[in-house]
N, C-alpha and C positions, 0 to 999 in steps of 0.2 A: 503493499501500500504507501502511498506517494501523497504525504500532504504538508501544505505549505503552512508553518505554526509560527508561534510566537515560541515557543520552546528551544526555535534553531537560533534565538540572543543568547541562549544561556550556552548553546552544546556547540554553536558554529556550523557554518553551511564546511559541505569540502569542497574545493577546488576541482573543476573536470578537466583531469588531466591530458594531455594533448589533444586541446579543443584550442583554449586561449592564445596557445601560440599555432597555431596551425595555419595557412592559407586560407582564403575564402573557396570554396568549389571552384569558382571559376579563374579565380587566380589573384582576384580582387573587385572592386568596386561594392554596390551598395547592390540588399536583396530589398524584394517586394512581393506583396500577393499578387499584380499585376500579372496576367499570363500574354507571352506572347514578348517578351525581352530577354534581354541577354540572360540572363539570372534565372529563367524557368527553359532556357530554352533544348530541347531533343536534340537538338544534332544530325547528322546526317544518317548515311546507314552505318548503323555499328557492326562490329567485327567481331560474331561468337567466339567465345574463347573458354576455358577452362580456368577454375580457382588454380589449379596443378599446372597449367602450363604458367601461369602468370610468374607463381614461384621458381619455374624452369626458367625464367629470363625468355620466356620467347613472346611476351608483347610487349612492345614497345613504348617506352613512356609518351602517355599525350594521347594516346590509341582512344576513340571512343568505341566501348566496348558493351558487349551483353553479354552477361552469364546466366546461365538458365537451369533451373534447377534446383537453387541453393536454399539451406535452410536459415533463416535469424536462428542466433543461440544466445540472443540477450535481449531484455532492454533496451528501450531506446533510452541514450543521453541526451539533453540541451540545456543551452542559458542562452535564453530570451535577452538578459542586457548583450551579451555578444554576437545577438544571433549564429546562434554553431550549434548542430544537433550529430550522433555518429548513433551506431551501432555494429555489430557483426554478423555476418555470414559465413559459412560454412559448407561443406559439400555433405551431404547426410551420412556420410561412411567416417567419417571422421578422420583420424591420423595424423601423419605430418604431409605441408604442406597443401591443408583442407581448408582454411580460413582466410578469410580474409574481412581489414577492417573498412568501414560505408559511414563517409566524410559527408554533411550536407549544412543545410540555413536550418534555423528553426523551423521557419512556418514550412518545411516539410516535412517533418518529424509529427507537427502539431498535427498536419493534413492526415498523415498516414496513421496518426494515433486516433485520430477522431472519428477513421474509416476501418478502424478498428483492424489495421492491416499493417503487415511487416510487426507483426508478434511473436515471440519464440515460439519455435514448432511451423510455424508458418514455413510455405516452401514459394518463393518467388523468382522469377525471370526479371534482373534489373541491369539498367543500363544507362551506363554515365560514363565519364572519363578518367581512365585510368593512369595514377599520378606518381611518381616515384618521389613521398614527402620527406622535407628535411635533408640534412647531411647524409644522414646514413639510410637515405632510399627505403622509407616506409611502405610498403604496397599499399594503397587504398585508390576504391572507387567513389570519385566524387559525384556526390545526385547531385541535381541539380531542382529535381519536379517530381515530386508524388504519384504526376504521370507514365514515370518514369520507371515504376513497380508495382511491377503484376501478379498479385499472390493466383498459385496454380494447384496450390492441394495445402495440404498439415502433414506431417510425418513424426515421427522419433525424432529427438535432440540426438546430436552423436554422443555415441559412448566416450565418455576421455580417456585420452590417451595417457595413460602412466608411464609419467618419465622418472628418473632418479633425479629429488632436489638438482647434487650436482650439475645435473644437464643445464638446470634453471639457474644457479646461484649468484650472486653477485651482480643482479643483473643484466648477464651472460646468458646469448640462447641461439642456438641455429637459428635465423633466419625464417624456417622452411615451419616452424613453430610458431611465430608470428599469428596470429588471428587462430589457432587454431586452441580446439578445446582437449586440456590436458588435465591432468591432476596427480598430486605428488601427496606419497603416504607418508605415516606414522616421522616427521617433522615437530620439533621442539621450538614453542617460540623464544626469541630471544630480548626481542623488543615489542610490546604493545602499541598501538598507533597513539600516540598523543598531540597536542600541538606542535612541539618542536619537533619532533620528524615528517611534519605533515600530513598525517594522519595514516603514515605505511605501518603495517606491519611486515618484521621479517621475523623466520621458522628457518632454522639452517640453514641461512644467509638469501633464502628465498624471500622475496618481495612481495607482498597482498596487499591488493586496493582496496577500499573501500567503497565505493563511487556505488556499488550495485545493491552488499551486503556486508554489514559490518559483524566483522565478527566477534564476540564478545569476549574474548582469550588474553589471560595475566602473562606476564612472563612465570615461563616452566611448564605452563601448559602444553600436556603431546597432543597435536591435534590431528588425529588417523589420517585422515584423508581432506586431502582442498582440492576442489576443482576449480575450473571456470575457464575462459580463454586467455590468453597469454599475448600481450602486447605491448611493446616497446615505448613505455611512458616515461616523456620525454628523454627516450635513450636508453630505458632500464629495465628489460624486461620483467614485467609481472604477472603476477594473475590477478585477474578480477573474477575470483568470488561471484555467484548472481542472486541466489538465494540460499534457503536453508537446506535445501539436499546436497549441495555442493558441500558442504563442512560435517563435517562427524569429527565430535570431541566429546567430553564427559567434563562438565563439572565435579574440581574436588568439591567432596563430603555428600553429593547428593546422591540419593537411595533408593531402591529399586520399588520398593515399598509404596513408595509415592506413587500417588495417581494423578492423571490427568488434568481432572477437573479441580486441580487445585492450585494456591499461589506456589508451589515448591514445585509442583509439576510445567508450570508456565517456565518456572525462571531454569528450570534444569534439564531445556530442550525434550521432554517430553513432547511436546506438544510442537508442530510444526509453527513458524511464524505464520499470520493471516489465518491465523483459526481462530474461530469463538468458541470461548470457554464459561461455561456459572459456575461461581465460585461463592459457598454459603457459609456463614457466622465470619465474615471477617468484621476487622475493629479501624475505623477510621483515625490516624494516628496523627495526622496533620492536617493545619490548615491550609489553604492552596498558597502555594510558592508564588513569589513573586511576576510571574508571567501570568497567573489565573487560570483558569477552567483546567484544575487537575488540582490532585490531592493522593495521599500515600495511607494503604492499607495495609495491617497487618493480621494473618493468623495466630491470635495466642492461643490457642490451642495447638498449634504442628509442635512436633517433636523433630528440632533440628534444627540448623540454618537454612537459608532461602526462604524466610516466612513472609517476607515486606515487597511489595510492590507498589508504582506507581501508578492512581488512575489519571488517564488523558481524556480529555471529551472533543470531537470536534464539530461539537455543536455549541453556541457562544450561553453565557448565561448558565453555565453548570451550578447546581444548589452543594454548596460545599457541607455537607454538614456537622455536626459538631464532634469533639473528638473525642468519642469511648463510644461513638454509634456502631452498630454492629448494622451489619448489611448484608446481602446478597445482589452480586453483581453477574453481570453478562458484559464479555468485553473481547476484543479480540488481541491476541496476544502480538506484542509487535517489542522489536528492540530497537532505539532511536539513538545510534552511534554510542550504543553502550548504557543506556539508559532502559530498561525492561519497562514495556509497560503495560494493561490492559486499556485498551483503546473501545471508549465509547462513542455509539454515532446517536444515543438516544436518552433521552430522563428515563425514560423506563426500561433502561439498562440496569438502574440503582433501584431497590428495595429497602427498605429499611423494615429492620425484623420486632423494634419498639423496646430492645431492650437496649439498655445505656451500661455499659461494658469500663467507663472511665476508671474505676477500681482496681479493674484486671490489669491494665497497663504497665509492665514495668519495663524497664529500659536491657536488655541485654549489657552485665556488665565485662565490661573488655578493661584489662587493666594493662593490655601493651598497645596503644594507638597503633604503631609497625605493622600488629597483625590483623588489620582491620584489612575483609579483601570482598571479591565480589560475593561469597555465599551471607555477605551483609546488608550488602544492597536496600534498600528499601524500608528495613529495620531500625526500632525505636534502640540506641543503644547509650550505654552510658562510662565515661572514664574518670575516673577519682580523679587523676592528677595529668595532666600534658601542657607543652611547653612550647609556644609558636612562635613565628618572626615575625617579620613585619609582612603586612599584609600587601597583598599583588592583587592586583585588579579587586576582586571581590572575596580575596579569601588568605587568610591567613596558614601559611607552610607552617606543617606540624614539624618540629628540631627534631632530624635524623629520623624522617619518614618520606622518603620519597614519593609522589604522586601520590601525599595522601593531605588534608586540612581542614581548615573552618571556615564554613564559607555562611552566605547572607542569601543561601536559598528563598527563606522565606521573609525576606526584610524586600520593601521596595526600592530603596534605597542606598547604597554601599556607603554616602556618606553617614549616612544615620546608622547602620551600623555598627560601622569601625566609630563612631561617637557614642553609640552604649556600649562597646568594649572598652579592654583596658587596653590594646593595640601589643604588642609583642611581653611575650613574659608568658608568666602563669598562668595558669586554669585550674581549678578546683571544681570536680563533682559537675563536669560536661556532660549534658547529656544531648542528643541531637537524630536528626534520622541521616543513613549514611544516602548519599546519591552518587553517582558516578557521570563522568562522560569523558568519552575518549582512554579509560581505564584510570582515568584521574579519579580518584576516592575523598569526597570531604564528608566529615559531620557537620550537620545542617542545626542549631539550635530553633528550636520555632518563638522563644520570645526573648527575654532577660531572663523569665524565668528559670529558664534551662543551661543557668552555670551557677552555681556557689558565687566561686571570688574569680574576679577576673580586670583587675584593677576597681572600679566603683561599680560593678555588677555587682546585683543584687545576690539575693540569698534566693537559692534554689528550691521546690518544690518538693523536689525525690529525697 
């Protein structure tokens, strides 16, 4: 599911690699929706070629071509502001020399999306100019009109070609693999995506980009399998995982006994993303965050971790129940750049039981803040003592704990949050909801009552 939402203000937007620094499909000039001008031209009689011929060097740069019977292997990416879009195709049999990058204008992908054409699994005939882009000769077809795409059927997507991690490590790969659907197996995450590394994950030196699907895995996690299209992203060969089924791994500490219709099931990948589930007897633990139309709930009766999650509404004016209200919720399982969510489509998705369980809310005590991890996301925790450094944007970094901080999720104004605290130094009896963005975890007090001492802070109610 793709939503434009206020949450992006908190979590940030990923740039579209290989787009903003590319040439326009016709080598320059403006694009518009008018027909008959050069940016929507269909050209003369095209030469019918195969993707394999392109990879074999049998097609000259600049040739106007048609490729018949290829299958669309990815969703579409687009950047309306920069007037760009792209997607990938491949020969249905897959393998090396089977894939190709399609580069186009925003209005073209918008028209294809509107017509529900050129979606993953669609078999298409496509016509455009074959271009060897950049100084490393990226093979691409530049598509200038939605009319140059003809859907002729549907088929199964290519089976990923399993390659050794060494074959695509360090950003290097045989160019025959560019555009192909590939997979690597049993790789260990060395670097999780963060602001500092432009949101790219590395696992056994394989670069993985999150433009389609965010792999919510921390450093040290073993990825049993990662599949996707291989693309020289800014020149570095990278795997673009596309959806839930492209990634196989387990969060540490998840239990086989947990069921799909539970917060723990949703958090532990027992449910595919975009699947609607119903969870019962969960309890509201937070007010709305600063971006509104959301709040956190927790299964207070759950044994173990992974018991909390954020609710996010895609309709306006979400009613935020009081903390302690017990609910039954129907929502769609999502992961937005590391933030696990149940997405609500209607106010009917939330039903209050009438039970007030405020007295049952007891924060999970964590002695060492450096041990906070994925398993705590969405849960209410307490820390007896923690030391923080000077605030950075909206977060006080926890001393000695990389990627962990104390943050202002429930403050509408960062300056007000900083003013309410005691700044850098020691905090006692800190309570807050653990949230995540790009594997950066933060403890978020809900008000000044959620810490004991912090300079002039108030006394905790816990």
